[in-house]
Residue, then its C-alpha position, 0 to 999 in steps of 0.5 A: m546484521i539488522k536483518c538478522i536481528s529483526l529475523f531473530l524477533i520474528l522468530l522469537v515472538m513465533l516460538h512464544l506465541s507457540y508454547n506460552c500464550h493462549l489465543a482469547l476466543a471470546e465471543n467478540t470481534s477480535n476471535l481468532d477464527e472471526l479474524q480469519n474468516m474475514f482473511d480467508e474471503q477473498d475478492v478483486e483488487n481494492d486498497q481502500n484503507v479499512d479503517d474507513k468502513l462504510p455504514l453498510e458492509d452488507y453491501l460493500h462486502i469489505e472481507d472479501d478484498p484482498d487488500f483487506e489482510d494488509e489494510l486491517n486495523i487489528e485494533d478496531d476489534y480491540k474497539g469493540s471487545e469486551e472489558t479484560d481484567a486488569n491482568e490478562i494477557s491474550y494474544d490473537a495471532r495470524f501466520t501466513l506461510k507463501q511460496q511464489f513462483g514468477y515465469k517471464y513468459q515473453d523472450p527471453h523466456k526465464f524465470v524471474a521469482n522464486r521466493s518463500s516468506a513466512r509472516l506473523e501478525m499478532t495483537s496483544n491485548f493487557k491491561s484492558n485498554y492497551l493494544l501492542l500489534f505487530d505485523g512483520k515479514v521474513t522472505y527468502y529469495f532464492p538465486q533464481d529469484h530476479l531480486s537476489d541479483a541485487s543482494n551480492s550473496d555470496s551464495g545467490g539466494h538471501f533472507a529480507t526482513r520487512l516489518r510492516e507495522m509496530y505500535l503501542q496502542a491506548s485506549y480511554d473511551s473515545l479516546s485512544f493513541k498510537l506510538g509506533k510504526q505505521i501505515i496511513k491510508w486515507g484515500v477511498s478511490e482504486i486511483s487514489v490522489v490523498d493517500k500520499i501519507s505513506p510511501e510506496n514500494m515500487e521494487e517491483l512496480y505493478l507486480t510488488e505483492s499487496e502486503d508490501s507495497r507502502i513502507g511504515q513510518l515511525m508516528m503518532e496518531i491520536e483518534y477521538f470516534g463517537n455519535g457517527q464520526e471520527f477525529i484522526v491526528f497524525a504526526n510523522p517525524d519519520s518521513k521516509v520516500e519512494k522505494l524503487p527498483s534496484v540496480n540489476t534487478e528486473y523492473y530496473i528503471e535508470l536513475p541519474e545516480d546510476d550513470p557515470g556522467f551524473k553526480v547526484k546529492e539527495e537530500l532526504p526530507e526531514d520536516l514534520e509531516y502532520g494532518l488531521r482528518y474529520k470523517r461523518y458517517l452518514s445513513n448511506s454514505d460517508l465523508s471526510l475533510l483532510i488536511a495535511n502538511l507534507n514532504d513530496n515521496e517523489a524526488l526532484y532532479i536539479f540542475n546544480s553545476i558542470e564540473d569536468d564534464i560531470i553534471h552535478l544534480d541535487k536530488k531533493y523532496g518539495r513539501y506541500q499542503m494538501l486540502a481534500i474531500a473524499g467519500n462514498l455513497n451507497l446507491g443499492n447495488i452501485l457504490i460511487k467513491g470520489e476524492l477532490a484535493f487542493k495540492l498548495n505550494k507543489r514543486y515541480v521541475k523546468t526543463v531550463l538548465s538553470p539553477n535559479d529558476a530550475i524549481v517553480e512552486r505551483n497549486s494543483v487540482d487532483f481529482a479521483m472517482d470510482m464507481e462499483y456495480l453489482a450485479i447478480n450471480n456474484m459478478k461485479l464491475r469497477c470502472g474509475v479515472s483520476n486526474s491531475h491538474i497543474i494550474n498556472w501551467d506552460n510547457t517548459f515544465d517536465k510534466n503534462e498540465n493533466e495526467n489522467s489514470f484509468f481503470f476497468g474490472l470485471s470479477k465473478s466467484f464461482l463454485n460456492e465461492t470457492l474459486a474467484s476470477s478477476y480481471l483489471l485493465t490499467y492506463e496510466q497517462d504519465t508513464r503511458d503504460v497499459v496494464h492487463k492482469l488476469e487473476t484465478e484464485y482457488f480455496f482448497k478449504n478455510d486456511v489453504s489457497l492457490k492464485m494464479d495471475i497473469h500480467y501482460f504490458e503494452p508499455k508506449g513512454d518510459h517504461k519500455f523496459l517492460e515491452d515484452s515482460g509479461r509476467i505468470t505468477a503462482e503462489i500457494v498461501w497457507y494460513f494458520 
């Protein structure tokens, strides 16, 4: 019923825009044509929040980022726009139609993705200082799609709706308030160690689409900006957790609750999350100081008891405090991104079957650094590393003392930037996954593109199910 109501609301908004609204085409940053141009230019993957605009945008080319469409906070355009009449209501809207096919090219060969989606991104300005943002998506999964296997639909295929963001913003000079469903991303690195506020959607692991990779939460945010600096405070009473692959899907990870030998009692986090970010823009860099009190997005399975040969486990989510520094440094054709986070009172499971000492609290130091080199002829090289170190670790922990991640990327555009190709190699020490991704996208014109990517997996640890799961994905996208 909720899905049907959501689908109806999205379709209703689309019809309303088509017949009743006029688009605001004034010469300001909320101009729909400028917005579409920003969305249409693409480069390699980068999960950096566009809220964190760097001072030298000519070098950064954030409009070339494929995830720019997903992390764009359209209210930033609103802040810089000309004041509208108190009774005038203006709309900026963008529709995206997409058809995606995915084929598993290793034995056993089969189709694993066949889906069509419609996405609406809309802002509405009214009463001169109010903005309403909506970002929603409707997807139909055909019977050949592996996610349909988990839907239990009689017809085989099924509809799914995703409300990414929907909030109201009120701005008064240098102060703004946002209330509603939002996504917060404060990290700057590719493998961020501070982006822990909005949980991840991992139902397709490395293959999850960028616009679906984060889960929105109902929260309030207050921002003050001016004189090359900004303060952001958030409060989140609607704490969500990671979404993992479901049973019967292609990338399912076996969990204790799916084993008949275990009985799991889950306790979802209920404590209020809150935090503060202070950001300062300098001549060739920016620096952010972050303080937050957060719920862990990853679950801990804690042994409770054994009854009738059934192992009882408690599934809980810890709470910890984070102090962090993040920033960007521009050195001409080299861009350096860095993060350093201290996480206090973070909980870990020990490999002992005793409820009294199965959980311990430790502090950790997390670090991430990326480097981008902009070479000649539109070529970009990227590499990065992250490390998480548990202080006072011993060999009874279920995690390693140090966990590392690495990535290397190369991208280049051709044919007057109508063809873009990139290669990305990632390695995760925690899962011991090596992932190769080759992506090519061709733009027929500004509003139509064809993208194809190939994933090849080399799993060594817990993700052995990814072995021989190489996938080629093709999609055609139409923006209007």
